[in-house]
Z-matrix of the N, CA and C atoms (Angstrom, degrees):
N
C 1 1.437
C 2 1.521 1 108.73
N 3 1.304 2 117.34 1 79.07
C 4 1.456 3 122.38 2 179.34
C 5 1.512 4 109.05 3 -107.90
N 6 1.330 5 116.73 4 114.60
C 7 1.462 6 118.85 5 -179.27
C 8 1.510 7 111.51 6 -73.02
N 9 1.316 8 114.57 7 145.99
C 10 1.455 9 121.70 8 172.80
C 11 1.511 10 106.19 9 -112.37
N 12 1.314 11 116.41 10 108.89
C 13 1.454 12 120.51 11 -176.97
C 14 1.507 13 109.81 12 -93.21
N 15 1.324 14 114.76 13 140.02
C 16 1.458 15 119.61 14 177.91
C 17 1.516 16 110.96 15 -75.84
N 18 1.334 17 117.54 16 -23.30
C 19 1.460 18 121.25 17 179.09
C 20 1.509 19 112.79 18 66.18
N 21 1.307 20 115.28 19 -172.62
C 22 1.463 21 120.80 20 178.60
C 23 1.514 22 108.58 21 -85.01
N 24 1.311 23 115.67 22 116.52
C 25 1.455 24 121.07 23 178.26
C 26 1.513 25 109.23 24 -91.04
N 27 1.333 26 118.10 25 171.87
C 28 1.454 27 119.26 26 173.71
C 29 1.522 28 109.52 27 -57.75
N 30 1.307 29 115.68 28 169.43
C 31 1.463 30 121.41 29 -173.34
C 32 1.511 31 113.16 30 -45.31
N 33 1.284 32 118.25 31 -46.19
C 34 1.453 33 120.60 32 -174.38
C 35 1.518 34 107.49 33 -171.81
N 36 1.321 35 115.51 34 159.89
C 37 1.456 36 118.99 35 175.63
C 38 1.520 37 110.64 36 -72.89
N 39 1.349 38 116.55 37 -22.71
C 40 1.460 39 119.47 38 175.02
C 41 1.517 40 108.28 39 -73.09
N 42 1.327 41 116.13 40 153.19
C 43 1.457 42 117.73 41 178.05
C 44 1.520 43 109.26 42 -93.16
N 45 1.308 44 115.95 43 128.15
C 46 1.450 45 122.53 44 177.19
C 47 1.519 46 107.56 45 -111.15
N 48 1.307 47 116.23 46 143.24
C 49 1.455 48 119.79 47 170.55
C 50 1.514 49 107.31 48 -124.68
N 51 1.309 50 116.13 49 162.57
C 52 1.460 51 119.29 50 -177.77
C 53 1.520 52 111.67 51 -61.39
N 54 1.321 53 117.50 52 -23.19
C 55 1.461 54 119.34 53 179.71
C 56 1.530 55 112.26 54 -79.35
N 57 1.333 56 118.00 55 -13.16
C 58 1.463 57 120.78 56 179.00
C 59 1.527 58 111.96 57 -68.33
N 60 1.321 59 117.51 58 -32.27
C 61 1.458 60 121.82 59 -175.06
C 62 1.512 61 109.95 60 -132.07
N 63 1.312 62 115.77 61 124.49
C 64 1.459 63 121.06 62 175.53
C 65 1.525 64 110.50 63 -99.93
N 66 1.303 65 116.42 64 -14.04
C 67 1.462 66 121.12 65 -174.09
C 68 1.532 67 109.73 66 -125.63
N 69 1.327 68 118.29 67 128.22
C 70 1.464 69 120.28 68 179.45
C 71 1.528 70 112.94 69 -64.82
N 72 1.335 71 117.02 70 -27.08
C 73 1.468 72 119.78 71 177.12
C 74 1.522 73 109.54 72 -67.92
N 75 1.320 74 116.79 73 -44.97
C 76 1.465 75 121.23 74 177.69
C 77 1.527 76 110.23 75 -60.27
N 78 1.319 77 116.93 76 -42.89
C 79 1.460 78 121.88 77 179.68
C 80 1.534 79 110.70 78 -61.55
N 81 1.333 80 116.73 79 -47.22
C 82 1.464 81 120.76 80 -179.19
C 83 1.518 82 111.23 81 -64.60
N 84 1.332 83 116.62 82 -42.05
C 85 1.466 84 119.27 83 178.19
C 86 1.519 85 111.58 84 -64.68
N 87 1.322 86 117.61 85 -31.22
C 88 1.454 87 119.45 86 175.64
C 89 1.528 88 110.28 87 -64.12
N 90 1.322 89 117.06 88 -33.71
C 91 1.462 90 120.86 89 179.99
C 92 1.523 91 112.68 90 -75.65
N 93 1.325 92 117.55 91 -39.40
C 94 1.472 93 120.00 92 -172.46
C 95 1.519 94 113.99 93 -117.39
N 96 1.333 95 117.99 94 3.07
C 97 1.452 96 120.97 95 -171.89
C 98 1.512 97 116.68 96 -87.20
N 99 1.319 98 118.92 97 -2.32
C 100 1.467 99 120.19 98 177.60
C 101 1.522 100 109.55 99 -64.47
N 102 1.334 101 115.47 100 149.31
C 103 1.466 102 119.65 101 179.25
C 104 1.527 103 109.64 102 -54.44
N 105 1.291 104 116.97 103 132.30
C 106 1.455 105 127.53 104 178.37
C 107 1.533 106 113.63 105 81.71
N 108 1.313 107 120.00 106 -16.72
C 109 1.469 108 120.99 107 -173.87
C 110 1.527 109 111.88 108 -59.91
N 111 1.324 110 117.60 109 -47.49
C 112 1.465 111 119.79 110 -177.12
C 113 1.529 112 110.95 111 -66.64
N 114 1.344 113 117.43 112 -32.66
C 115 1.466 114 119.91 113 177.57
C 116 1.524 115 111.27 114 -72.88
N 117 1.310 116 117.39 115 -33.34
C 118 1.471 117 120.69 116 174.35
C 119 1.524 118 109.17 117 -64.26
N 120 1.329 119 117.05 118 -43.84
C 121 1.465 120 120.49 119 176.67
C 122 1.531 121 110.50 120 -62.14
N 123 1.339 122 116.92 121 -41.22
C 124 1.472 123 120.64 122 177.27
C 125 1.522 124 110.48 123 -56.66
N 126 1.332 125 116.32 124 -45.05
C 127 1.464 126 120.24 125 -179.56
C 128 1.525 127 111.43 126 -63.67
N 129 1.321 128 117.21 127 -35.25
C 130 1.466 129 119.45 128 177.72
C 131 1.526 130 111.20 129 -68.96
N 132 1.330 131 117.21 130 -37.16
C 133 1.464 132 119.57 131 175.58
C 134 1.522 133 110.85 132 -64.60
N 135 1.318 134 117.55 133 -33.21
C 136 1.461 135 122.11 134 -176.98
C 137 1.525 136 112.82 135 -89.22
N 138 1.320 137 118.28 136 -2.35
C 139 1.464 138 120.81 137 -172.67
C 140 1.525 139 112.17 138 -71.28
N 141 1.323 140 113.52 139 149.78
C 142 1.460 141 121.51 140 178.73
C 143 1.529 142 109.55 141 -84.36
N 144 1.322 143 116.82 142 156.49
C 145 1.469 144 119.53 143 177.92
C 146 1.529 145 111.57 144 -62.99
N 147 1.335 146 115.79 145 145.14
C 148 1.462 147 121.24 146 177.20
C 149 1.532 148 109.22 147 -86.98
N 150 1.334 149 116.71 148 -165.18
C 151 1.463 150 121.79 149 -178.94
C 152 1.524 151 112.28 150 -59.51
N 153 1.328 152 116.80 151 -29.50
C 154 1.462 153 121.46 152 -179.09
C 155 1.527 154 112.26 153 -89.94
N 156 1.329 155 116.45 154 5.27
C 157 1.452 156 120.49 155 179.53
C 158 1.516 157 114.54 156 81.28
N 159 1.329 158 117.64 157 9.69
C 160 1.464 159 121.88 158 -179.62
C 161 1.523 160 109.42 159 -105.89
N 162 1.346 161 117.37 160 132.90
C 163 1.469 162 119.13 161 177.25
C 164 1.526 163 111.07 162 -59.79
N 165 1.316 164 116.30 163 128.84
C 166 1.468 165 121.00 164 -178.29
C 167 1.523 166 109.10 165 -154.64
N 168 1.320 167 115.18 166 161.23
C 169 1.470 168 122.23 167 176.46
C 170 1.513 169 108.88 168 -133.25
N 171 1.321 170 113.95 169 149.96
C 172 1.457 171 120.82 170 173.32
C 173 1.518 172 108.05 171 -107.36
N 174 1.334 173 116.12 172 163.86
C 175 1.463 174 122.03 173 -174.76
C 176 1.523 175 111.95 174 -53.07
N 177 1.313 176 117.71 175 -49.06
C 178 1.472 177 120.46 176 -176.94
C 179 1.527 178 111.37 177 -63.81
N 180 1.325 179 118.32 178 -28.37
C 181 1.465 180 120.33 179 178.95
C 182 1.531 181 111.30 180 -69.64
N 183 1.334 182 116.42 181 -37.45
C 184 1.468 183 119.64 182 174.83
C 185 1.525 184 109.87 183 -63.28
N 186 1.328 185 116.18 184 -46.62
C 187 1.466 186 120.38 185 -177.48
C 188 1.525 187 111.50 186 -63.56
N 189 1.337 188 117.18 187 -37.67
C 190 1.466 189 120.89 188 177.57
C 191 1.529 190 111.31 189 -67.29
N 192 1.318 191 116.86 190 -37.95
C 193 1.466 192 121.45 191 -175.13
C 194 1.526 193 113.48 192 -81.05
N 195 1.329 194 117.14 193 -21.27
C 196 1.465 195 121.26 194 -174.40
C 197 1.526 196 110.66 195 -123.24
N 198 1.335 197 117.74 196 78.67
C 199 1.465 198 120.35 197 179.54
C 200 1.524 199 110.83 198 -57.50
N 201 1.325 200 115.39 199 137.61
C 202 1.465 201 120.71 200 -179.52
C 203 1.513 202 113.39 201 96.87
N 204 1.321 203 117.11 202 -14.66
C 205 1.465 204 121.52 203 177.93
C 206 1.524 205 108.70 204 -83.80
N 207 1.327 206 116.35 205 122.50
C 208 1.467 207 120.03 206 179.71
C 209 1.525 208 110.02 207 -82.96
N 210 1.318 209 115.82 208 157.50
C 211 1.460 210 120.92 209 177.63
C 212 1.524 211 110.52 210 -59.50
N 213 1.331 212 116.83 211 -41.91
C 214 1.464 213 121.07 212 -179.37
C 215 1.532 214 111.30 213 -60.87
N 216 1.331 215 116.61 214 -46.60
C 217 1.463 216 120.57 215 179.84
C 218 1.522 217 110.55 216 -66.98
N 219 1.335 218 117.06 217 -41.84
C 220 1.460 219 120.33 218 178.16
C 221 1.521 220 110.86 219 -56.99
N 222 1.325 221 116.44 220 -48.56
C 223 1.464 222 119.74 221 -177.83
C 224 1.530 223 111.16 222 -63.18
N 225 1.332 224 116.93 223 -38.06
C 226 1.470 225 120.30 224 178.32
C 227 1.528 226 110.26 225 -64.62
N 228 1.343 227 117.63 226 -44.26
C 229 1.467 228 120.50 227 -179.29
C 230 1.524 229 111.08 228 -67.56
N 231 1.327 230 117.18 229 -41.36
C 232 1.462 231 119.69 230 177.76
C 233 1.527 232 110.65 231 -60.62
N 234 1.325 233 115.97 232 -40.87
C 235 1.470 234 120.57 233 178.26
C 236 1.533 235 110.47 234 -62.27
N 237 1.341 236 116.77 235 -45.01
C 238 1.469 237 120.91 236 179.60
C 239 1.525 238 111.19 237 -62.25
N 240 1.330 239 116.48 238 -46.56
C 241 1.461 240 119.97 239 -179.24
C 242 1.526 241 111.20 240 -64.14
N 243 1.324 242 116.24 241 -34.75
C 244 1.461 243 120.25 242 176.70
C 245 1.529 244 110.47 243 -68.71
N 246 1.330 245 117.20 244 -43.10
C 247 1.465 246 120.86 245 178.49
C 248 1.524 247 111.62 246 -62.51
N 249 1.330 248 116.86 247 -33.84
C 250 1.465 249 121.54 248 178.14
C 251 1.528 250 111.74 249 -75.98
N 252 1.326 251 117.00 250 -10.75
C 253 1.460 252 120.19 251 -179.68
C 254 1.518 253 113.90 252 82.62
N 255 1.340 254 117.73 253 15.70
C 256 1.461 255 121.04 254 -179.59
C 257 1.524 256 112.44 255 -86.94
N 258 1.324 257 116.63 256 -27.76
C 259 1.462 258 121.04 257 177.36
C 260 1.522 259 108.51 258 -132.49
N 261 1.316 260 114.70 259 162.49
C 262 1.460 261 119.68 260 172.90
C 263 1.519 262 108.61 261 -126.16
N 264 1.301 263 114.30 262 150.37
C 265 1.463 264 122.31 263 -178.95
C 266 1.516 265 106.97 264 -112.48
N 267 1.320 266 116.28 265 131.82
C 268 1.455 267 121.60 266 176.90
C 269 1.522 268 108.15 267 -119.46
N 270 1.332 269 115.76 268 124.52
C 271 1.465 270 122.23 269 178.10
C 272 1.522 271 107.34 270 -105.67
N 273 1.321 272 116.05 271 123.30
C 274 1.455 273 121.21 272 179.23
C 275 1.523 274 109.10 273 -95.71
N 276 1.311 275 116.21 274 136.80
C 277 1.465 276 122.12 275 -179.92
C 278 1.527 277 108.96 276 -79.18
N 279 1.310 278 115.12 277 76.80
C 280 1.456 279 122.50 278 179.60
C 281 1.517 280 108.57 279 -131.18
N 282 1.311 281 115.14 280 164.56
C 283 1.460 282 120.16 281 173.66
C 284 1.519 283 106.30 282 -122.77
N 285 1.320 284 118.16 283 119.27
C 286 1.464 285 127.79 284 -5.06
C 287 1.534 286 110.70 285 -69.17
N 288 1.331 287 116.41 286 158.20
C 289 1.468 288 119.80 287 -178.30
C 290 1.529 289 111.30 288 -60.64
N 291 1.303 290 114.89 289 144.43
C 292 1.463 291 120.98 290 177.09
C 293 1.523 292 107.74 291 -120.29
N 294 1.326 293 116.01 292 129.40
C 295 1.463 294 122.08 293 179.34
C 296 1.522 295 107.70 294 -124.51
N 297 1.317 296 115.86 295 131.29
C 298 1.461 297 121.03 296 178.04
C 299 1.521 298 109.73 297 -124.92
N 300 1.322 299 114.71 298 150.16
C 301 1.464 300 122.06 299 178.23
C 302 1.519 301 108.08 300 -121.23
N 303 1.316 302 115.49 301 139.79
C 304 1.462 303 120.67 302 177.01
C 305 1.516 304 109.74 303 -145.30
N 306 1.323 305 116.03 304 160.17
C 307 1.456 306 121.59 305 177.80
C 308 1.523 307 110.61 306 -72.12
N 309 1.310 308 115.83 307 143.83
C 310 1.462 309 121.44 308 171.04
C 311 1.529 310 107.58 309 -89.47
N 312 1.320 311 116.56 310 175.94
C 313 1.466 312 119.46 311 174.60
C 314 1.524 313 109.81 312 -58.16
N 315 1.315 314 116.19 313 -41.29
C 316 1.467 315 120.56 314 178.53
C 317 1.530 316 110.21 315 -62.25
N 318 1.317 317 117.78 316 -42.10
C 319 1.455 318 121.26 317 179.11
C 320 1.518 319 112.55 318 -64.87
N 321 1.334 320 116.77 319 -35.54
C 322 1.467 321 120.18 320 179.16
C 323 1.529 322 111.90 321 -68.64
N 324 1.329 323 117.38 322 -18.63
C 325 1.465 324 120.50 323 178.43
C 326 1.532 325 112.07 324 -64.95
N 327 1.315 326 117.82 325 -17.35
C 328 1.466 327 121.18 326 -178.74
C 329 1.539 328 111.14 327 -81.60
N 330 1.325 329 118.39 328 -5.43
C 331 1.465 330 122.17 329 -176.06
C 332 1.524 331 113.19 330 -55.10
N 333 1.340 332 121.01 331 -44.47
C 334 1.472 333 118.51 332 178.56
C 335 1.531 334 112.65 333 -62.08
N 336 1.317 335 117.00 334 -32.80
C 337 1.468 336 120.65 335 177.44
C 338 1.525 337 109.36 336 -67.83
N 339 1.321 338 116.48 337 -42.88
C 340 1.465 339 120.59 338 177.82
C 341 1.531 340 110.09 339 -61.74
N 342 1.334 341 116.93 340 -42.38
C 343 1.461 342 120.85 341 179.02
C 344 1.527 343 110.53 342 -63.15
N 345 1.327 344 116.85 343 -40.76
C 346 1.468 345 120.60 344 178.85
C 347 1.526 346 110.66 345 -65.49
N 348 1.330 347 117.84 346 -43.34
C 349 1.465 348 121.14 347 177.19
C 350 1.528 349 110.50 348 -61.15
N 351 1.319 350 116.36 349 -41.34
C 352 1.460 351 121.68 350 178.54
C 353 1.523 352 110.14 351 -61.80
N 354 1.327 353 116.95 352 -46.62
C 355 1.462 354 121.47 353 -178.49
C 356 1.529 355 111.19 354 -62.59
N 357 1.307 356 117.43 355 -48.81
C 358 1.467 357 121.06 356 -179.53
C 359 1.526 358 110.16 357 -64.45
N 360 1.323 359 117.29 358 -42.91
C 361 1.463 360 120.88 359 178.45
C 362 1.516 361 112.29 360 -60.52
N 363 1.326 362 116.98 361 -41.64
C 364 1.469 363 120.01 362 178.42
C 365 1.529 364 110.26 363 -63.58
N 366 1.316 365 116.79 364 -41.11
C 367 1.465 366 120.10 365 179.54
C 368 1.528 367 110.08 366 -66.37
N 369 1.319 368 117.62 367 -42.62
C 370 1.463 369 121.23 368 -178.64
C 371 1.519 370 112.08 369 -69.92
N 372 1.324 371 116.87 370 -35.70
C 373 1.465 372 120.03 371 178.14
C 374 1.522 373 111.08 372 -67.36
N 375 1.309 374 117.52 373 -32.76
C 376 1.459 375 123.94 374 -178.97
C 377 1.521 376 111.43 375 50.72
N 378 1.301 377 115.88 376 42.10
C 379 1.459 378 121.60 377 178.08
C 380 1.521 379 108.12 378 -125.39
N 381 1.312 380 116.30 379 150.56
C 382 1.448 381 120.47 380 178.65
C 383 1.514 382 113.35 381 -82.41
N 384 1.317 383 117.78 382 -11.92
C 385 1.457 384 121.48 383 -175.91
C 386 1.523 385 109.48 384 -104.39
N 387 1.319 386 115.55 385 128.81
C 388 1.466 387 120.76 386 178.03
C 389 1.519 388 108.38 387 -123.69
N 390 1.318 389 116.79 388 123.93
C 391 1.457 390 120.93 389 178.49
C 392 1.522 391 111.56 390 -98.70
N 393 1.323 392 116.71 391 9.44
C 394 1.458 393 121.57 392 179.19
C 395 1.530 394 108.71 393 -70.32
N 396 1.334 395 118.44 394 135.99
C 397 1.460 396 119.86 395 -178.49
C 398 1.522 397 113.47 396 -71.62
N 399 1.327 398 117.33 397 -8.03
C 400 1.457 399 119.97 398 -178.65
C 401 1.515 400 110.93 399 -95.30
N 402 1.299 401 115.83 400 137.94
C 403 1.451 402 121.40 401 171.33
C 404 1.520 403 105.29 402 -106.81
N 405 1.336 404 115.88 403 90.39
C 406 1.460 405 120.36 404 -172.80
C 407 1.521 406 111.34 405 -122.21
N 408 1.312 407 118.81 406 67.97
C 409 1.452 408 117.34 407 176.55
C 410 1.520 409 109.26 408 -61.14
N 411 1.323 410 116.33 409 140.39
C 412 1.465 411 121.47 410 -174.90
C 413 1.526 412 112.35 411 -56.89
N 414 1.326 413 118.02 412 -38.07
C 415 1.450 414 120.64 413 -175.68
C 416 1.527 415 111.99 414 -60.69
N 417 1.308 416 118.34 415 -31.05
C 418 1.452 417 121.48 416 -176.48
C 419 1.521 418 113.06 417 -90.63
N 420 1.311 419 117.97 418 -6.87
C 421 1.459 420 120.80 419 -177.14
C 422 1.516 421 110.48 420 -77.95
N 423 1.338 422 118.08 421 126.42
C 424 1.460 423 119.44 422 177.31
C 425 1.518 424 110.37 423 -68.23
N 426 1.305 425 115.89 424 146.00
C 427 1.456 426 121.28 425 179.09
C 428 1.523 427 108.65 426 -98.69
N 429 1.322 428 118.21 427 135.47
C 430 1.459 429 119.09 428 177.19
C 431 1.522 430 109.32 429 -65.35
N 432 1.337 431 116.31 430 147.90
C 433 1.459 432 122.11 431 -176.95
C 434 1.517 433 112.99 432 -54.26
N 435 1.326 434 117.45 433 -39.92
C 436 1.461 435 120.77 434 -173.45
C 437 1.517 436 113.28 435 -82.57
N 438 1.322 437 118.73 436 -14.24
C 439 1.460 438 120.61 437 -171.19
C 440 1.522 439 114.37 438 -58.55
N 441 1.340 440 121.20 439 -47.56
C 442 1.456 441 118.51 440 -176.79
C 443 1.524 442 114.28 441 -59.79
N 444 1.300 443 118.99 442 -28.63
C 445 1.459 444 121.07 443 -178.90
C 446 1.513 445 113.35 444 -102.59
N 447 1.324 446 117.42 445 -0.08
C 448 1.459 447 119.53 446 -172.46
C 449 1.517 448 114.04 447 -100.20
N 450 1.313 449 118.19 448 -20.12
C 451 1.455 450 120.05 449 -175.53
C 452 1.523 451 110.63 450 -97.19
N 453 1.318 452 117.49 451 140.93
C 454 1.461 453 120.19 452 179.68
C 455 1.522 454 111.71 453 -75.64
N 456 1.324 455 116.09 454 152.68
C 457 1.466 456 120.55 455 175.73
C 458 1.515 457 111.16 456 -63.34
N 459 1.331 458 117.22 457 -20.30
C 460 1.460 459 121.25 458 -175.81
C 461 1.522 460 113.27 459 -75.79
N 462 1.322 461 118.64 460 -4.31
C 463 1.458 462 119.90 461 -179.51
C 464 1.523 463 110.18 462 -68.80
N 465 1.330 464 116.78 463 152.54
C 466 1.462 465 120.66 464 178.97
C 467 1.524 466 111.37 465 -58.65
N 468 1.335 467 115.90 466 154.25
C 469 1.461 468 121.43 467 -179.45
C 470 1.521 469 112.27 468 -54.25
N 471 1.331 470 117.41 469 -35.45
C 472 1.470 471 120.54 470 -178.79
C 473 1.513 472 111.09 471 -60.32
N 474 1.330 473 117.57 472 -33.11
C 475 1.458 474 120.04 473 179.47
C 476 1.515 475 111.53 474 -87.22
N 477 1.324 476 118.51 475 -40.03
C 478 1.457 477 119.41 476 -178.30
C 479 1.516 478 111.43 477 -70.17
N 480 1.335 479 118.05 478 -20.96
C 481 1.458 480 119.89 479 175.11
C 482 1.519 481 110.73 480 -65.09
N 483 1.311 482 116.56 481 -26.66
C 484 1.460 483 121.10 482 178.48
C 485 1.521 484 110.05 483 -73.36
N 486 1.323 485 117.22 484 -35.20
C 487 1.461 486 121.87 485 -179.05
C 488 1.526 487 109.09 486 -129.78
N 489 1.355 488 117.45 487 78.43
C 490 1.452 489 119.00 488 -178.20
C 491 1.523 490 111.34 489 -64.46
N 492 1.315 491 115.98 490 160.57
C 493 1.464 492 123.03 491 178.80
C 494 1.515 493 112.60 492 60.50
N 495 1.311 494 116.97 493 38.82
C 496 1.456 495 120.08 494 -179.90
C 497 1.517 496 110.66 495 -79.69
N 498 1.292 497 115.66 496 156.06
C 499 1.457 498 122.78 497 178.61
C 500 1.518 499 108.69 498 -114.23
N 501 1.332 500 117.52 499 146.86
C 502 1.461 501 118.76 500 178.07
C 503 1.522 502 110.50 501 -66.04
N 504 1.313 503 115.75 502 135.88
C 505 1.459 504 119.91 503 178.98
C 506 1.518 505 108.50 504 -163.31
N 507 1.307 506 116.49 505 91.19
C 508 1.456 507 119.87 506 -179.57
C 509 1.515 508 112.02 507 -117.09
N 510 1.319 509 118.07 508 17.09
C 511 1.462 510 119.49 509 -177.42
C 512 1.522 511 111.29 510 -58.22
N 513 1.334 512 116.96 511 -38.03
C 514 1.461 513 119.75 512 -179.19
C 515 1.519 514 111.83 513 -74.56
N 516 1.320 515 117.42 514 -19.05
C 517 1.461 516 121.82 515 -179.65
C 518 1.515 517 108.63 516 -104.84
N 519 1.302 518 116.63 517 60.91
C 520 1.455 519 120.11 518 -169.81
C 521 1.517 520 114.50 519 -86.71
N 522 1.321 521 117.95 520 -3.58
C 523 1.461 522 117.28 521 -179.19
C 524 1.520 523 109.34 522 -68.51
N 525 1.293 524 117.36 523 144.60
C 526 1.463 525 121.24 524 -177.07
C 527 1.521 526 110.88 525 -63.40
N 528 1.318 527 117.17 526 -29.79
C 529 1.454 528 120.48 527 179.72
C 530 1.525 529 110.16 528 -63.13
N 531 1.323 530 116.80 529 -45.06
C 532 1.455 531 120.39 530 -179.36
C 533 1.517 532 110.18 531 -68.05
N 534 1.347 533 117.66 532 -45.44
C 535 1.455 534 120.83 533 -178.46
C 536 1.519 535 111.39 534 -62.30
N 537 1.314 536 117.69 535 -36.65
C 538 1.457 537 119.95 536 -177.88
C 539 1.518 538 112.35 537 -71.13
N 540 1.329 539 117.55 538 -21.70
C 541 1.457 540 120.43 539 -179.86
C 542 1.518 541 111.82 540 -85.66
N 543 1.311 542 118.45 541 -20.14
C 544 1.465 543 121.40 542 -175.61
C 545 1.494 544 111.28 543 -83.57
């Protein structure tokens, strides 16, 4: 039973150039914004440790947890997330074959974003019951190093509450479309 890990691959099989993206938010959404991708990542964050003690999910576990997700779409999203280097796939030499998916270090970097989405969603739902498999109270969520200096003061209170004492910084988001929305 020797696993073959795909490891962290380059960003994507598609070619990106610095001129393709002027905004880091647009770039990140391109990586995780496909339908079902963020929910697949959520399931990986919520996954239980496997036999080796590492959190992982198998294909049928994703399908069980995400009603309405087809096998074809799941496989396409898993492939995309793997190509982006957010997850890794491990194939075990067993009969029948066993394949597991887990977050890479790069994939785990999205955790503060997931925690922020969870916090805002809970506030917007205004319900005491949460069926989300993640237990992500905002206080325990690590903040990315760049967040306090990366968000503009002009963001709505709901977002600046996540990163208090933020400084304006939109140099990387220089497209007029982004500036006009802020």
